[in-house]
C-alpha positions as CSV (number, residue, x, y, z in Angstrom):
1,M,-27.9,-18.6,-17.5
2,K,-28.7,-15.0,-16.9
3,A,-29.7,-15.7,-13.3
4,K,-26.4,-17.5,-12.7
5,L,-24.5,-14.6,-14.3
6,S,-26.3,-12.1,-12.2
7,L,-25.4,-13.9,-9.0
8,S,-21.8,-14.1,-10.2
9,L,-21.7,-10.3,-10.8
10,L,-23.1,-9.7,-7.4
11,L,-20.5,-11.7,-5.7
12,I,-17.7,-10.1,-7.7
13,F,-18.7,-6.5,-7.2
14,L,-20.6,-6.0,-3.9
15,V,-18.8,-4.9,-0.8
16,S,-17.3,-7.6,1.4
17,S,-19.1,-10.4,-0.4
18,V,-16.1,-10.4,-2.7
19,F,-14.2,-13.6,-2.1
20,M,-11.1,-13.6,-4.3
21,L,-10.8,-16.6,-6.5
22,P,-8.0,-18.5,-4.8
23,P,-5.4,-20.6,-6.5
24,A,-6.4,-23.9,-7.8
25,K,-7.6,-26.2,-5.0
26,A,-4.8,-28.4,-3.6
27,E,-5.6,-31.9,-2.5
28,T,-5.3,-32.3,1.2
29,A,-4.1,-35.5,2.9
30,A,-5.7,-34.5,6.2
31,S,-8.2,-37.0,7.5
32,M,-10.9,-35.8,9.8
33,A,-11.5,-36.8,13.4
34,V,-14.6,-34.6,13.5
35,D,-16.6,-33.3,10.5
36,I,-20.0,-32.0,11.6
37,S,-22.5,-29.3,10.4
38,G,-25.9,-28.2,11.3
39,Y,-27.8,-25.2,12.7
40,I,-27.5,-23.3,16.0
41,D,-30.1,-20.6,16.6
42,G,-31.0,-20.7,12.9
43,A,-27.4,-20.2,11.8
44,A,-25.8,-22.9,9.7
45,Y,-22.3,-24.0,10.9
46,H,-19.5,-26.3,9.9
47,I,-16.8,-27.7,12.1
48,R,-13.8,-29.8,10.9
49,V,-11.1,-31.2,13.1
50,P,-8.2,-33.2,11.6
51,E,-6.9,-36.3,13.2
52,N,-3.5,-34.6,13.7
53,W,-5.2,-31.7,15.5
54,N,-2.5,-29.4,17.0
55,G,-4.8,-28.1,19.7
56,T,-5.5,-24.7,18.1
57,L,-9.0,-23.8,17.0
58,L,-9.4,-21.2,14.2
59,V,-12.9,-19.7,14.1
60,Y,-13.7,-17.8,10.9
61,A,-16.1,-14.9,10.4
62,H,-17.2,-14.4,6.8
63,G,-17.7,-11.2,4.9
64,Y,-20.8,-9.3,3.6
65,S,-23.0,-11.3,1.2
66,F,-26.4,-10.8,-0.4
67,V,-26.7,-14.4,-1.4
68,Q,-26.4,-17.5,0.7
69,L,-22.9,-18.9,0.6
70,D,-22.2,-22.6,0.9
71,P,-19.4,-24.0,3.0
72,P,-16.5,-23.7,3.0
73,D,-16.7,-20.2,1.5
74,A,-18.7,-18.9,4.4
75,A,-17.4,-21.3,7.0
76,F,-13.6,-21.2,6.4
77,G,-12.9,-18.5,3.7
78,G,-12.6,-20.9,0.8
79,E,-11.5,-24.5,0.1
80,V,-7.9,-23.6,-0.7
81,Y,-7.5,-21.9,2.7
82,E,-9.4,-24.8,4.4
83,D,-7.0,-27.4,2.9
84,I,-3.8,-25.7,3.9
85,L,-4.9,-25.0,7.4
86,L,-6.3,-28.5,8.0
87,A,-3.0,-30.0,6.6
88,Q,-1.2,-28.0,9.3
89,G,-3.3,-29.6,12.0
90,Y,-5.7,-26.7,12.8
91,A,-9.3,-27.3,13.7
92,L,-11.8,-25.0,11.9
93,A,-15.2,-23.7,12.7
94,G,-17.4,-21.2,10.9
95,S,-20.9,-19.9,11.0
96,M,-23.0,-18.7,8.1
97,F,-24.9,-16.3,10.4
98,Q,-28.6,-16.0,10.9
99,N,-29.2,-13.7,8.0
100,L,-27.5,-12.1,5.0
101,G,-26.2,-8.6,4.4
102,W,-24.6,-6.4,7.0
103,A,-24.9,-9.0,9.8
104,V,-22.3,-7.7,12.1
105,K,-24.5,-7.9,15.2
106,E,-25.6,-11.4,14.3
107,G,-22.1,-12.4,13.3
108,I,-20.7,-11.5,16.6
109,H,-23.4,-13.5,18.4
110,D,-23.4,-16.5,16.1
111,T,-19.6,-16.8,16.1
112,L,-19.5,-16.7,19.9
113,V,-22.2,-19.3,20.2
114,L,-20.4,-21.6,17.7
115,T,-17.1,-21.2,19.6
116,N,-18.8,-22.2,22.9
117,F,-20.6,-25.1,21.1
118,F,-17.2,-26.4,19.9
119,R,-15.8,-26.2,23.5
120,E,-18.8,-28.1,24.9
121,Q,-19.3,-30.7,22.2
122,V,-15.9,-31.3,20.6
123,G,-13.3,-30.4,23.1
124,E,-11.4,-27.5,24.9
125,P,-8.8,-26.1,22.5
126,D,-5.4,-25.1,23.8
127,K,-5.8,-21.8,21.9
128,I,-8.7,-20.1,20.1
129,I,-7.9,-17.7,17.3
130,L,-10.6,-15.7,15.6
131,Y,-10.0,-14.6,12.0
132,G,-12.2,-12.9,9.5
133,M,-12.2,-11.1,6.1
134,S,-13.8,-7.8,5.2
135,M,-17.0,-7.5,7.3
136,G,-15.6,-10.5,9.1
137,G,-12.7,-8.3,10.0
138,I,-15.1,-6.0,11.9
139,I,-16.6,-9.0,13.7
140,T,-13.1,-10.2,14.6
141,A,-11.9,-6.9,16.0
142,K,-15.1,-6.2,17.8
143,S,-15.3,-9.7,19.3
144,I,-11.8,-9.4,20.7
145,E,-12.8,-6.2,22.5
146,K,-16.0,-7.7,23.8
147,F,-15.0,-11.3,24.7
148,P,-11.3,-11.4,25.6
149,G,-12.0,-14.3,27.9
150,I,-13.2,-16.4,25.0
151,Y,-10.8,-15.6,22.1
152,D,-7.0,-15.8,22.8
153,G,-6.1,-13.7,19.7
154,G,-7.7,-12.1,16.6
155,I,-6.6,-11.7,13.0
156,P,-8.8,-9.1,11.3
157,M,-8.1,-9.2,7.5
158,C,-9.0,-6.5,5.0
159,G,-11.5,-5.0,7.3
160,P,-12.8,-1.4,7.4
161,M,-10.6,-0.8,10.4
162,A,-11.5,2.9,10.8
163,G,-14.8,1.6,12.1
164,S,-18.1,1.5,10.2
165,T,-19.1,5.1,11.0
166,G,-15.9,6.3,9.3
167,A,-16.3,3.9,6.4
168,F,-19.9,4.8,5.6
169,D,-19.2,8.5,6.0
170,N,-16.5,8.0,3.3
171,H,-19.0,6.2,1.1
172,L,-21.3,9.1,1.5
173,D,-18.6,11.4,0.3
174,V,-18.1,9.3,-2.8
175,G,-21.8,9.3,-3.5
176,L,-22.1,13.1,-3.1
177,A,-19.2,13.7,-5.4
178,Y,-20.7,11.4,-8.0
179,D,-24.0,13.1,-7.7
180,V,-22.6,16.6,-8.1
181,A,-20.3,15.7,-11.0
182,I,-22.2,13.0,-12.9
183,G,-25.7,12.6,-11.5
184,W,-27.3,10.2,-9.1
185,P,-30.2,8.5,-10.8
186,A,-33.6,8.6,-9.2
187,S,-33.8,4.8,-9.4
188,W,-31.1,4.7,-6.8
189,G,-33.0,6.9,-4.3
190,T,-30.9,9.9,-3.2
191,V,-27.4,10.2,-1.9
192,E,-28.8,11.0,1.5
193,D,-31.3,8.2,1.4
194,P,-30.4,5.4,-1.0
195,I,-32.9,2.6,-1.8
196,L,-32.5,-1.1,-2.4
197,A,-32.0,-0.6,-6.1
198,N,-31.4,-3.8,-8.1
199,P,-27.5,-3.9,-8.4
200,W,-27.3,-5.6,-11.7
201,I,-30.3,-4.0,-13.4
202,D,-30.5,-0.5,-11.9
203,I,-26.9,0.3,-10.8
204,L,-24.2,-1.6,-12.7
205,P,-25.4,-0.7,-16.2
206,V,-25.5,3.0,-15.4
207,I,-22.1,3.0,-13.8
208,F,-20.5,1.1,-16.6
209,G,-22.2,3.2,-19.3
210,R,-20.6,6.3,-17.9
211,L,-17.3,4.8,-16.8
212,W,-16.6,3.6,-20.4
213,N,-17.7,6.9,-21.9
214,P,-14.6,9.1,-22.4
215,D,-16.8,12.3,-22.2
216,Y,-17.1,11.5,-18.4
217,Y,-13.4,11.0,-17.7
218,G,-12.8,14.4,-16.3
219,M,-15.8,14.1,-14.0
220,H,-14.6,10.7,-12.8
221,E,-11.3,12.2,-12.0
222,F,-13.0,15.0,-10.0
223,V,-14.6,12.3,-7.9
224,R,-11.3,10.5,-7.4
225,L,-9.4,13.6,-6.4
226,V,-12.0,15.2,-4.1
227,T,-12.2,11.9,-2.2
228,N,-8.4,11.6,-2.0
229,K,-8.2,8.2,-3.7
230,P,-5.1,6.9,-5.5
231,A,-5.5,5.9,-9.2
232,E,-4.0,2.5,-8.6
233,D,-7.2,0.8,-7.7
234,F,-9.8,3.5,-8.3
235,Y,-11.0,2.3,-11.6
236,L,-9.6,-1.3,-11.7
237,A,-8.7,-3.8,-9.0
238,P,-6.4,-6.4,-10.6
239,N,-7.8,-9.9,-10.3
240,Q,-11.1,-8.5,-9.2
241,G,-12.4,-6.3,-12.0
242,Y,-13.6,-2.8,-11.2
243,G,-12.1,-1.1,-8.2
244,F,-12.9,1.4,-5.5
245,Y,-15.2,3.6,-7.7
246,V,-17.6,0.9,-8.8
247,E,-17.5,-0.8,-5.4
248,N,-18.3,2.3,-3.5
249,I,-21.2,3.3,-5.6
250,L,-22.6,-0.2,-5.1
251,I,-22.2,0.3,-1.4
252,S,-25.2,2.6,-1.6
253,Y,-27.1,-0.7,-1.6
254,A,-25.4,-1.7,1.7
255,R,-26.2,1.7,3.2
256,A,-29.9,1.3,2.3
257,E,-29.8,-2.2,3.8
258,I,-28.2,-0.9,7.0
259,E,-30.9,1.8,7.2
260,L,-33.5,-0.9,7.5
261,R,-31.5,-2.6,10.3
262,A,-30.6,0.6,12.2
263,G,-33.8,2.5,11.6
264,G,-32.4,5.4,9.8
265,N,-29.4,7.0,8.0
266,P,-26.1,6.2,9.8
267,A,-23.8,8.4,7.7
268,Q,-23.1,12.1,7.9
269,N,-20.9,14.9,6.5
270,A,-22.2,17.9,8.4
271,G,-19.5,20.6,8.8
272,R,-17.1,19.0,6.3
273,V,-15.2,21.2,3.9
274,Y,-14.5,19.7,0.5
275,S,-11.4,21.1,-1.3
276,L,-8.8,20.6,-4.0
277,D,-5.4,22.2,-4.3
278,E,-4.5,24.5,-7.2
279,E,-2.5,21.8,-9.0
280,E,-5.4,19.4,-8.9
281,K,-7.8,22.1,-10.2
282,A,-5.4,22.9,-13.0
283,Y,-5.3,19.2,-14.0
284,L,-9.0,19.0,-14.0
285,L,-9.3,22.2,-16.0
286,G,-7.1,20.6,-18.6
287,L,-9.7,17.8,-18.8
288,G,-12.5,20.4,-19.3
289,V,-13.7,20.4,-15.7
290,D,-14.1,23.5,-13.7
291,A,-13.8,22.2,-10.1
292,D,-14.8,25.3,-8.2
293,P,-18.6,25.1,-8.9
294,L,-18.6,21.4,-8.2
295,L,-16.8,22.0,-4.9
296,A,-19.3,24.7,-4.1
297,A,-22.2,22.4,-4.8
298,M,-20.6,19.7,-2.5
299,N,-20.0,22.2,0.3
300,A,-23.5,23.5,0.1
301,R,-24.7,19.9,0.9
302,A,-22.2,19.4,3.7
303,T,-25.2,19.4,6.0
304,I,-26.2,15.7,6.1
305,T,-26.6,14.5,9.7
306,A,-27.1,10.9,10.8
307,D,-30.1,9.6,12.6
308,R,-28.9,9.4,16.2
309,N,-30.2,5.9,16.8
310,A,-28.8,4.6,13.5
311,R,-25.4,6.1,14.3
312,N,-25.5,4.6,17.7
313,Y,-26.3,1.2,16.2
314,L,-23.1,1.4,14.0
315,M,-21.0,2.6,16.9
316,Q,-22.2,-0.1,19.2
317,Y,-21.6,-3.0,16.9
318,A,-19.0,-1.9,14.4
319,D,-16.8,0.8,15.8
320,F,-13.7,0.1,17.9
321,T,-12.5,1.4,21.3
322,G,-8.9,0.3,20.8
323,R,-9.1,-1.5,24.1
324,I,-7.6,-4.9,23.1
325,T,-6.3,-6.9,26.0
326,Q,-5.5,-9.9,23.7
327,P,-3.1,-10.0,20.8
328,V,-4.5,-8.6,17.5
329,L,-2.7,-9.1,14.2
330,T,-4.2,-7.2,11.2
331,L,-3.6,-8.1,7.6
332,H,-4.3,-5.8,4.6
333,T,-3.3,-5.4,1.0
334,K,-1.6,-2.2,0.1
335,Y,-4.3,-1.3,-2.4
336,D,-7.8,-2.3,-1.4
337,S,-10.8,-1.3,-3.5
338,V,-13.4,-1.7,-0.7
339,A,-11.7,-1.1,2.6
340,P,-8.8,1.4,1.9
341,V,-5.6,0.4,3.7
342,E,-5.4,3.9,5.2
343,M,-8.1,2.7,7.6
344,E,-5.4,0.7,9.3
345,S,-3.8,4.0,10.4
346,A,-7.0,5.0,12.2
347,Y,-7.2,1.6,13.9
348,G,-3.6,1.9,15.0
349,E,-4.1,5.4,16.4
350,K,-7.2,4.2,18.3
351,V,-5.3,1.3,19.9
352,V,-2.3,3.6,20.8
353,S,-4.7,6.2,22.4
354,A,-6.3,3.4,24.5
355,G,-2.8,2.4,25.6
356,Y,-2.8,-1.2,24.2
357,D,-0.3,-0.8,21.3
358,D,1.8,-3.7,22.7
359,N,-1.1,-5.9,21.7
360,L,-1.2,-4.9,18.1
361,V,0.9,-5.9,15.0
362,Q,-0.2,-4.7,11.6
363,V,1.2,-6.3,8.4
364,Y,0.7,-5.6,4.7
365,T,1.0,-7.5,1.5
366,N,1.8,-6.3,-2.0
367,G,-1.6,-7.6,-3.2
368,L,-4.0,-5.4,-5.1
369,G,-7.7,-5.6,-4.5
370,H,-9.9,-6.6,-1.6
371,C,-8.8,-9.6,0.5
372,T,-6.4,-10.9,-2.2
373,F,-4.4,-13.0,0.2
374,T,-2.6,-16.2,-0.8
375,P,-2.9,-19.3,1.4
376,Q,0.8,-19.0,2.3
377,Q,0.2,-15.5,3.6
378,L,-2.8,-16.6,5.7
379,L,-0.7,-19.5,7.1
380,A,2.1,-17.0,7.9
381,V,-0.1,-14.7,10.0
382,V,-1.7,-17.7,11.7
383,A,1.7,-19.0,12.6
384,G,2.8,-15.6,13.8
385,M,-0.2,-15.3,16.0
386,E,0.2,-18.8,17.4
387,S,3.9,-18.0,18.3
388,W,2.8,-14.8,19.9
389,L,0.3,-16.6,22.1
390,E,2.9,-19.3,23.0
391,T,5.8,-17.0,23.8
392,G,4.3,-13.7,24.7
393,V,6.5,-12.1,22.1
394,A,4.9,-10.3,19.2
395,P,6.0,-11.7,15.8
396,D,8.6,-9.7,13.9
397,K,9.1,-9.4,10.2
398,T,10.8,-12.7,10.0
399,Y,7.4,-14.3,10.2
400,F,6.2,-12.4,7.2
401,P,8.8,-13.0,4.4
402,E,8.8,-10.7,1.4
403,T,9.4,-13.7,-0.8
404,I,5.7,-14.6,-0.4
405,G,4.4,-11.1,-0.9
406,F,4.7,-9.2,2.4
407,D,6.0,-5.6,2.4
408,N,7.5,-5.0,5.9
409,D,8.5,-1.5,5.1
410,F,5.1,-0.3,4.1
411,E,3.3,2.3,6.3
412,P,-0.2,3.4,5.2
413,L,-1.0,7.1,4.9
414,P,-3.2,8.6,7.6
415,W,-6.9,7.8,7.2
416,W,-8.5,10.8,5.5
417,L,-11.9,12.3,5.6
418,P,-12.5,15.8,4.0
C-alpha cells in the first residue's frame, strides 16, 4: 500500500508527469479498423484508427514522468480524451519514448519515427496534427520548427513556452529564494547543484512540514513576492493539490536529472537583480519579515552561471526560434502551477520577432492548475486546427466558446524574470 501511495504522490506532484484526473470515462461506440501496439527503437507505441476515420491523424507527445505510464495515458493523454477523439473519427498515435524523465530529445525522435511508421504501415493521412501536454508541449512546438514537412500543424498544451532555459532559470530563482528565506536541506544537494533526492521521503515531508507551520508564512510570502507569482495557485492548485510552490521545489529533482543528461548545470542567474517594491516590503514587515537582508543575500548569490555545454543542450532541444512555417495553436489555463501562463507571452514575442505571427493562435481557458483541460476543450482546439488547415484561415473565438470554459478576452502578463 505504501509503495502504491508513493507512486500516486509522485504522479500528482512532479512536474509534467501530472495528468489531471479527467471526467468519468465515457463509453465510446467507435469500432477500430486498426489497433496495434509494440516497440520501435525501444520505445513502446500505440496506434488506434476507427472505422469511421476522417483522414486526420493526431499524434500525441506525453509529459514528464518518473514512472512508466501505461497506454492510453502516455499514448493519447488519457482514456477520456481517447474516447471523444476516436468517436469523432480521428486516428491516434502515441509513443511512450525510450526512457523516462526529461526525454525531450528522445521524445522528438520517437514521435517522428512513430509518425513515419504510421504513414508506411497504416496509411497516408490527409492531415497530421501533433499535440502534446506539458513537456509534450515542448516536443510539439520544437517538432513543428524542425519538421514542417512532416507535421501539418501543432497544438502545444500547457507547455513551458518561454523555452526550457527560461523555465529552469525561473526554477533556480524559486530555489534560491527558498534557501535564503527558509533553508535548503543538505539532503537536497544545493540550489546550484541539486541531487536526485527521494521526492516522497526527502523532499515532500520537509516542504509540507514548513508549509503548514504558520511560523513560516511570512517567509513563504517573501518567496512568492520576490519571484513575482500570484497567490491564486502559489500554495494550492484546485483539483491538483499543492500549487506552484511545491511543484517548483520538486523540480529540483528534474534539474538534477537534466544535469545527468546534459553533463552539467543548465540554469543561471548571473547578473540578475532581485527586488521588491516598498509596498511589498511593508506587507512582509507586517508579517515579521525584514525583506532587505534577504534580498541582499539573494543578490550576493546572483553569480550562478550555467555550464556551457549543458545550456547548449537545453537550447538545442527545448528552446524555440519562433520560426513556425506551419500553423500552431497553443492552449493554456489562466493559472498554471507548473508552466506559468505568462510563458505564452514570451513564445508569442519570439514568433512575432521571427515574422511568423500569422501562423500562431493562442487560446486560454478558465481552468486552474496544470493541464486541466476538459475533453470538450481539447476537441474544440483540434477542430479549430483542422479548419485552419482546410481553409487557410486561422480560427477565431467562435471556435472557442466561453460556455465550455474558454476566456477569449484574456491576455497573459509579460513573462517575468528578475
